[in-house]
C-alpha positions in Angstrom: -18.5 27.3 16.3 -21.4 27.1 13.6 -21.5 24.7 10.7 -20.4 27.2 8.2 -17.3 28.2 10.1 -16.3 24.6 10.6 -16.9 24.1 6.8 -14.4 27.2 6.2 -11.8 25.6 8.6 -12.1 22.0 6.9 -11.7 23.7 3.5 -8.8 25.6 4.6 -7.3 22.7 6.3 -7.4 20.7 3.1 -5.6 23.5 1.1 -2.9 24.1 3.6 -2.3 20.3 4.0 -2.1 19.7 0.2 0.2 22.8 -0.2 2.5 21.7 2.7 2.9 18.2 1.4 3.5 19.6 -2.2 6.1 21.9 -0.9 7.8 19.1 1.1 7.9 16.9 -2.1 9.4 19.8 -4.1 12.1 20.9 -1.5 13.1 17.5 -0.5 17.0 17.2 -1.4 18.1 14.4 -3.4 19.4 11.4 -1.6 23.3 11.1 -1.2 25.0 8.3 -2.7 26.2 6.3 0.3 29.7 4.9 0.6 29.7 1.1 0.1 30.8 -0.7 3.1 31.0 -4.3 4.3 27.4 -5.4 5.0 26.4 -5.5 8.7 30.0 -4.9 9.8 29.8 -1.2 8.4 26.5 -0.9 10.3 26.1 1.8 13.0 23.2 -0.1 14.5 23.7 -1.7 18.0 24.1 -5.4 17.7 20.9 -7.2 18.9 21.2 -9.7 21.6 20.9 -13.2 20.1 21.8 -12.3 16.5 24.5 -14.4 14.8 27.6 -12.5 14.9 29.1 -11.4 11.7 32.3 -13.5 11.7 30.1 -16.8 12.3 28.3 -16.6 8.9 30.3 -18.7 6.3 31.7 -17.0 3.1 29.7 -17.5 -0.2 31.6 -19.1 -3.0 33.5 -17.7 -5.6 32.5 -18.2 -9.4 33.5 -17.2 -12.8 31.2 -14.2 -12.5 32.9 -12.8 -9.4 36.4 -13.1 -7.9 36.9 -14.2 -4.5 38.1 -10.7 -3.4 34.5 -9.3 -4.1 32.8 -11.7 -1.9 31.2 -10.4 1.2 32.2 -12.1 4.6 28.7 -12.1 6.2 25.9 -12.4 3.6 26.1 -12.7 -0.2 27.6 -9.8 -2.1 25.2 -8.8 -5.2 26.4 -7.4 -8.5 26.0 -3.6 -8.3 27.4 -2.4 -11.9 25.8 -3.4 -15.1 24.0 -6.7 -14.5 25.5 -9.7 -16.3 23.2 -12.1 -18.1 23.1 -15.6 -19.0 20.4 -17.7 -20.9 16.7 -16.8 -20.2 14.2 -19.3 -19.1 10.6 -18.0 -19.9 7.9 -19.2 -17.9 4.1 -18.5 -18.5 1.2 -19.6 -16.2 -2.5 -18.4 -16.0 -1.4 -15.4 -13.8 2.4 -14.9 -14.2 4.9 -14.3 -17.0 8.6 -14.5 -15.7 12.1 -14.8 -16.9 14.6 -16.7 -14.9 18.4 -16.1 -15.7 20.7 -19.0 -15.8 23.4 -16.7 -14.2 22.5 -17.1 -10.5 19.2 -18.5 -11.2 17.5 -15.1 -10.5 13.9 -14.5 -11.1 14.6 -11.3 -13.1 11.5 -10.4 -14.7 7.8 -11.0 -13.4 4.7 -9.6 -15.2 1.1 -9.9 -13.8 -1.0 -11.2 -16.7 -4.2 -10.2 -15.2 -3.2 -6.8 -14.3 -2.8 -4.4 -17.4 -1.0 -0.9 -16.9 -4.0 0.6 -18.4 -7.5 -0.9 -18.9 -7.6 0.2 -22.6 -4.4 -1.7 -23.3 -5.1 -5.2 -21.7 -2.1 -6.7 -23.5 0.5 -4.6 -21.7 0.8 -6.2 -18.2 2.3 -4.6 -15.0 5.9 -5.5 -14.7 6.6 -6.0 -11.2 10.2 -7.4 -11.5 12.6 -5.8 -13.9 16.4 -6.1 -14.4 17.2 -3.4 -17.1 17.3 0.4 -17.1 17.4 2.2 -13.9 14.5 0.7 -12.1 16.1 -2.5 -10.8 14.0 -4.8 -8.8 14.1 -8.5 -8.5 15.3 -11.4 -6.2 18.4 -13.2 -5.7 19.0 -16.5 -3.6 21.5 -19.2 -2.9 23.2 -21.4 -0.3 26.2 -20.4 1.6 28.7 -22.4 3.9 32.2 -23.2 4.4 34.2 -23.1 1.4 33.3 -22.3 -2.3 31.2 -25.4 -3.1 27.8 -23.6 -2.8 25.6 -22.2 -5.5 24.7 -18.6 -5.0 23.3 -15.8 -7.3 26.6 -15.6 -9.3 26.7 -19.3 -10.3 26.3 -20.4 -13.8 23.5 -23.1 -13.9 22.6 -25.5 -16.6 18.9 -25.4 -17.8 16.9 -28.4 -19.0 14.9 -26.3 -21.4 14.3 -22.6 -22.1 10.3 -22.4 -22.5 7.8 -23.5 -20.0 3.9 -22.9 -20.1 1.3 -24.2 -17.7 -1.1 -26.0 -20.1 -4.8 -26.8 -19.5 -5.3 -29.4 -17.0 -1.8 -29.0 -15.5 -1.9 -27.6 -11.7 1.8 -26.9 -11.4 5.0 -26.9 -13.4 8.5 -27.0 -12.4 11.6 -25.4 -13.7 14.8 -27.2 -12.7 18.3 -25.7 -13.0 21.5 -28.0 -12.2 25.0 -27.3 -10.9 27.6 -29.7 -9.8 30.2 -28.6 -7.1 33.9 -29.2 -7.2 33.5 -31.7 -4.3 30.9 -33.7 -6.2 27.8 -32.6 -4.5 24.9 -32.1 -7.0 22.5 -29.3 -6.7 19.1 -28.9 -8.4 17.5 -25.5 -8.0 13.8 -25.8 -8.4 11.0 -23.1 -9.1 7.5 -24.5 -8.7 4.7 -22.5 -10.2 1.0 -23.3 -9.2 -2.2 -22.6 -11.2 -4.0 -19.4 -10.1 -1.3 -18.8 -7.4 1.2 -15.9 -7.1 3.2 -17.8 -4.5 6.4 -19.5 -6.1 8.3 -22.3 -4.3 12.0 -21.9 -4.4 13.9 -25.0 -3.4 17.3 -26.3 -3.5 17.8 -30.1 -3.7 21.2 -31.2 -2.4 22.6 -34.7 -3.4 25.6 -35.1 -1.1 27.6 -37.7 -3.2 30.8 -36.8 -1.3 32.3 -38.7 1.5 31.9 -35.7 4.0 28.9 -34.3 5.8 27.3 -31.3 4.1 26.2 -28.2 6.0 24.7 -25.1 4.5 22.4 -22.1 4.8 19.7 -20.7 2.4 19.5 -16.9 1.9 17.0 -14.8 -0.2 17.0 -11.3 -0.9 15.9 -8.4 -2.9 18.1 -6.2 -5.3 16.3 -2.9 -6.0 16.7 0.7 -6.8 14.8 3.5 -5.3 12.1 4.7 -7.7 9.5 5.8 -5.3 7.9 8.4 -7.3 4.5 7.3 -6.3 1.4 7.2 -8.5 -0.8 10.2 -8.6 -4.7 11.1 -8.8 -4.3 14.8 -10.1 -3.8 17.0 -7.2 -3.6 13.9 -4.7 -0.1 12.9 -6.0 1.0 14.9 -2.8 -0.1 11.8 -0.9 1.8 9.0 -2.7 1.4 5.5 -1.7 4.2 4.1 0.3 7.2 2.2 -1.7 9.7 0.5 0.1 10.7 -2.4 2.3 8.6 -3.9 5.3 9.2 -6.8 7.6 6.8 -8.7 9.9 7.3 -10.7 13.1 4.9 -12.1 15.5 6.4 -10.0 18.4 6.6 -6.6 16.7 4.0 -7.1 13.9 4.3 -5.1 10.7 7.0 -2.5 10.3 8.0 -0.6 7.4 11.7 -0.3 6.5 12.1 2.6 4.1 15.2 3.2 1.8 16.1 6.2 4.1 16.0 3.7 7.0 18.3 1.3 5.0 20.6 4.2 4.4 20.7 5.2 7.9 21.6 1.9 9.5 21.9 -1.8 8.3 19.2 -4.1 9.6 20.5 -7.3 11.4 18.0 -9.1 13.4 17.3 -12.6 14.2 13.5 -13.6 14.0 11.3 -16.6 13.8 8.0 -17.0 11.7 8.3 -13.7 10.1 8.6 -12.4 6.5 10.0 -9.5 4.6 8.7 -7.8 1.7 9.0 -4.8 -0.9 6.1 -2.9 -1.1 4.5 -0.5 -3.8 1.3 0.9 -4.9 -1.2 -2.0 -5.4 1.5 -4.8 -5.6 3.8 -6.6 -3.3 6.7 -9.1 -3.3 7.4 -11.2 -0.1 9.8 -13.7 1.0 8.1 -16.2 3.2 10.8 -18.3 5.1 9.8 -21.6 6.5 7.7 -21.4 9.7 9.2 -22.8 12.9 12.7 -21.8 12.1 14.8 -18.9 12.8 16.1 -16.4 10.3 18.6 -13.4 10.2 16.9 -10.3 8.5 19.4 -8.1 7.0 19.6 -4.9 4.7 22.5 -2.7 3.2 23.0 -0.1 0.7 25.2 -0.6 -2.4 26.6 1.8 -5.0 24.1 3.4 -7.3 22.4 3.3 -4.9 20.8 0.1 -4.7 19.5 -1.8 -1.7 19.3 -5.3 -0.5 16.6 -6.4 1.8 17.0 -10.2 2.5 17.2 -13.1 5.1 19.5 -15.9 5.9 18.6 -19.1 7.9 20.2 -18.8 11.3 20.7 -22.6 11.7 22.4 -24.7 9.1 20.7 -27.8 7.4 23.0 -31.0 7.7 23.0 -33.7 5.2 25.0 -36.9 5.9 27.4 -38.2 3.2 25.5 -40.1 0.7 22.4 -38.4 1.8 19.9 -36.1 0.3 18.0 -32.9 1.4 16.3 -29.7 0.6 16.6 -26.1 1.7 14.3 -23.3 0.4 11.3 -20.7 1.0 8.2 -19.2 -0.9 8.2 -16.1 -2.7 5.0 -14.2 -3.2 4.8 -12.0 -6.3 1.6 -10.4 -7.1 -1.2 -8.0 -6.2 -2.4 -7.0 -2.8 -5.5 -8.9 -3.3 -6.5 -9.1 0.5 -8.2 -12.6 0.3 -5.0 -13.9 -1.1 -2.8 -12.3 1.3 -4.8 -13.5 4.2 -4.5 -17.0 2.9 -0.9 -16.8 2.1 0.7 -15.7 5.4 0.1 -14.4 8.8 0.0 -10.5 8.7 0.7 -10.3 5.0 -2.6 -8.5 4.6 -1.0 -5.5 6.6 0.9 -4.8 3.3 -2.3 -3.1 2.3 -1.4 0.2 3.8 -4.4 2.2 5.0 -2.2 4.3 7.4 -3.3 5.6 10.7 -6.9 5.2 9.8 -6.7 1.4 9.3 -9.2 0.7 12.3 -11.8 2.6 10.2 -10.6 1.6 6.4 -10.2 -2.0 7.1 -13.9 -2.5 8.4 -15.2 -0.3 5.4 -13.3 -2.5 2.9 -14.7 -5.7 4.6 -18.3 -4.4 4.4 -17.5 -3.2 0.9 -16.3 -6.5 -0.2 -19.2 -8.1 1.2 -21.6 -5.9 -0.6 -19.6 -6.6 -3.9 -19.9 -10.4 -3.4 -23.7 -9.7 -3.8 -24.1 -7.0 -6.4 -20.9 -7.7 -8.5 -20.3 -4.0 -9.1 -17.9 -1.7 -7.2 -19.7 1.3 -8.1 -23.0 0.1 -6.8 -21.3 -1.3 -3.8 -20.0 2.2 -2.9 -23.5 3.6 -3.4 -25.0 0.8 -1.1 -22.1 1.3 1.5 -22.9 5.1 1.6 -26.5 4.3 2.2 -25.6 2.0 5.1 -23.1 4.6 6.7 -26.1 7.1 6.4 -28.5 4.7 7.9 -26.0 4.1 11.0 -25.7 7.7 11.4 -29.3 8.5 10.9 -30.3 9.2 14.6 -27.2 11.7 14.9 -28.1 13.4 11.5 -31.8 13.8 12.4 -31.0 15.5 15.7 -28.5 17.7 13.7 -31.0 18.7 11.1 -33.7 19.4 13.8 -31.2 21.8 15.4 -30.5 23.4 12.0 -34.3 23.9 11.3 -34.8 25.6 14.8 -31.6 27.9 13.8 -33.4 28.6 10.4 -36.5 29.6 12.3 -35.0 32.0 14.7 -32.6 33.5 12.0 -34.8 36.7 11.7 -34.7 37.1 15.4 -30.8 36.8 15.4 -30.7 39.5 12.7 -32.8 41.7 15.1 -30.5 41.1 18.0 -27.4 42.0 15.7 -29.0 45.3 14.8 -30.0 46.1 18.5 -26.6 45.5 19.9 -24.4 46.7 16.9 -20.6 46.5 17.5 -21.1 45.1 21.1 -20.2 41.6 20.4 -20.1 40.5 24.1 -23.8 41.4 24.7 -24.8 40.1 21.3 -23.2 36.7 22.2 -24.9 36.7 25.6 -28.2 37.5 24.1 -27.8 34.8 21.5 -26.8 32.0 24.1 -30.0 32.8 26.1 -32.0 32.5 23.0 -30.5 29.1 22.3 -31.1 28.1 25.9 -34.9 29.2 25.7 -35.3 27.4 22.4 -33.4 24.4 23.5 -31.1 24.8 20.5 -27.5 23.2 20.4 -25.5 25.5 18.2 -22.9 22.7 17.9 -25.5 20.2 16.8 -25.2 20.9 13.1 -21.4 20.2 13.2 -21.5 16.7 14.4 -22.4 15.0 11.2 -19.6 16.8 9.5 -17.1 15.9 12.1 -17.8 12.3 11.9 -17.9 12.2 8.1 -14.4 13.6 7.8 -12.4 10.4 9.3 -14.9 8.3 7.2 -14.3 10.4 4.1 -10.4 10.0 4.5 -10.5 6.4 5.4 -12.7 5.6 2.3 -10.1 7.5 0.2 -7.4 5.2 1.3 -9.5 2.3 0.7 -10.1 3.5 -2.9 -6.3 4.4 -3.3 -4.8 1.2 -1.8 -7.2 -1.6 -2.6 -6.0 -3.4 -6.0 -9.6 -4.9 -6.0 -10.9 -1.4 -7.2 -8.0 -0.8 -9.6 -9.5 -0.2 -12.8 -13.0 -1.2 -11.7 -15.7 -0.1 -14.0 -19.0 1.4 -12.8 -21.3 2.4 -15.6 -21.3 4.6 -18.8 -18.2 6.7 -18.9 -17.0 5.7 -15.5 -14.8 2.8 -16.4 -12.2 3.1 -13.5 -13.4 4.0 -10.0 -9.7 4.5 -8.8 -9.1 7.4 -11.2 -10.8 10.7 -11.8 -14.0 11.1 -13.6 -12.7 11.8 -17.3 -15.5 14.3 -18.1 -15.8 15.8 -14.5 -19.6 15.0 -14.4 -19.6 13.5 -10.9 -17.6 16.5 -9.3 -19.9 19.1 -10.9 -22.9 17.1 -9.7 -21.2 17.0 -6.2 -20.6 20.8 -6.3 -24.4 21.4 -7.3 -25.4 19.1 -4.3 -23.3 21.3 -1.9 -25.0 24.5 -3.4 -28.3 22.8 -2.5 -27.2 21.9 0.9 -26.0 25.4 1.5 -29.5 26.8 0.5 -31.4 24.5 2.8 -28.9 25.5 5.8 -29.9 28.3 8.0 -27.9 31.6 6.8 -25.9 32.4 10.0 -24.8 36.0 11.0 -21.3 36.6 9.6 -19.2 39.4 8.2 -19.0 40.0 4.3 -15.8 38.2 4.0 -16.9 35.1 5.9 -20.1 35.3 3.7 -18.0 35.4 0.4 -15.8 32.6 1.6 -18.9 30.5 2.5 -20.5 31.1 -0.7 -17.4 29.9 -2.6 -16.9 26.6 -0.8 -18.9 24.5 -3.1 -16.7 25.8 -5.9 -13.6 25.2 -4.0 -14.6 21.8 -3.2 -15.6 21.1 -6.7 -12.2 22.0 -8.0 -10.5 19.7 -5.3 -12.9 16.8 -6.2 -12.2 17.2 -10.1 -9.0 15.2 -9.4 -10.2 12.8 -6.8 -10.9 9.0 -7.6 -14.3 8.8 -9.2 -15.4 6.1 -6.6 -14.7 8.8 -3.8 -16.7 11.5 -5.7 -19.5 9.0 -6.0 -19.5 8.3 -2.4 -19.6 12.1 -1.4 -22.4 12.9 -4.0 -24.6 10.0 -2.8 -23.9 11.2 0.7 -24.9 14.8 -0.3 -28.1 13.7 -2.0 -29.2 11.4 0.8 -28.5 14.3 3.4 -30.5 16.7 1.4 -33.4 14.4 1.3 -33.1 13.8 5.0 -32.8 17.6 5.8 -35.6 18.7 3.5 -37.9 16.1 5.0 -37.0 17.0 8.7 -37.3 20.7 7.9 -40.6 20.3 6.2 -42.0 18.2 8.9 -41.0 20.7 11.7 -42.3 23.5 9.7 -45.7 21.7 9.2 -45.9 21.0 12.8 -45.1 24.5 13.9 -42.2 23.5 15.8 
């Protein structure tokens, strides 16, 4: 197979892939509304050995917000109709702007101050958590045990104040909510926010003023609707970023749990030293249970549909009469900043989803970030990364271009053979292979650089698509966002011109008129595709083409000068 035929196959493959994925998205039927059943008990999943059986988890308490008949028998039952509200506590740090509701002490709203929805409107921040409209997504947590004297996400708390701000010179602020149970046990729910941190400490301080020992479990969960529409880059909206749940355990590592998976079967698994999260493009929220403790991870589907993904401590905390104790977990709410994720929890960096090309994408991003640490501009980092990749593959490319130069030299002789043998393709192929052998030409030599570039190209696409570090990253002049398309299509047009130049430098193989027309149209076809690709990806391909043209011209000129 010669280079031109390979290019044709690559182009056709891209077209078929995009059309197929677009058809799948358009033809996918709407999700059925599941029937609400008792969580875990209604699951068709086979019980996992070692998991706490459904009947052994204490019932959550009743409250004014929910009668006892609506309380689940295994894990806390969230409100699934119109969401009730209490007073709102507003907290502002240097990175977060959140709202906490006194009903349940839920963290209902979370905005990421440093991440605007659009670069040209920096005052409008990305809202990760939201409790209004159809796109419901926030956290719930509480304590459960025997009886009704435990605060959960239906409890009405008393707040100390309604406004909190992390002032200059402060490293952290605490939001404290209070509730006293009927048996005299006092509860203080604490949210602790830290400067330049997206990790929030969620803690329950229990003051057991009763005459009986206290025993309870902590739980944390998400309440979320499915709004996985994805974010698009023109035509590339046929390959949306993943939106859904994920869990991590040291034994099984990272595992996605999509909304379809939750609909099919409820999760019920006992784990230790793991975490669970909700993922979407560029951002993640993760519950981080205490290490060295066992938890029960669970999921279920409620009317709407709305989805729960959560955990409950597998062993209770015991507090003697007259004693005090704490229960809680950490909650990460923020961007998929890889350096932060690595520092936060083991395996959390895997929430940056590069797909099956992670073994290539992850090292590419690592190198790209190291270059950025020096030059301070992601556009120049991409250019330098391209030059580095080209340097690594220089020997292979040089051998390829030498083979192509030899092919160019024997092109007149190939035309003579074609005229001599006419329609006898078998004899023509035999004569051509003898010529290749005599001239020591590898007909596949020109294909290798293209074959190698394809996985690198796709891997870099996922790096640009998934890395929040490159989101809204400016380069120069009119390119102010490397993760979106070139607004004036300058880079794609230059890329198309570079492909025409490469085609002109390459030997003209013998092919039928239809193949020749398709070959001549390839630069135009690729230009159309690249009109909608992220500008950073087009920049990589353009620089790669320019370097290839320079290398090919140099090698071809040298060989013609030497008479080889």
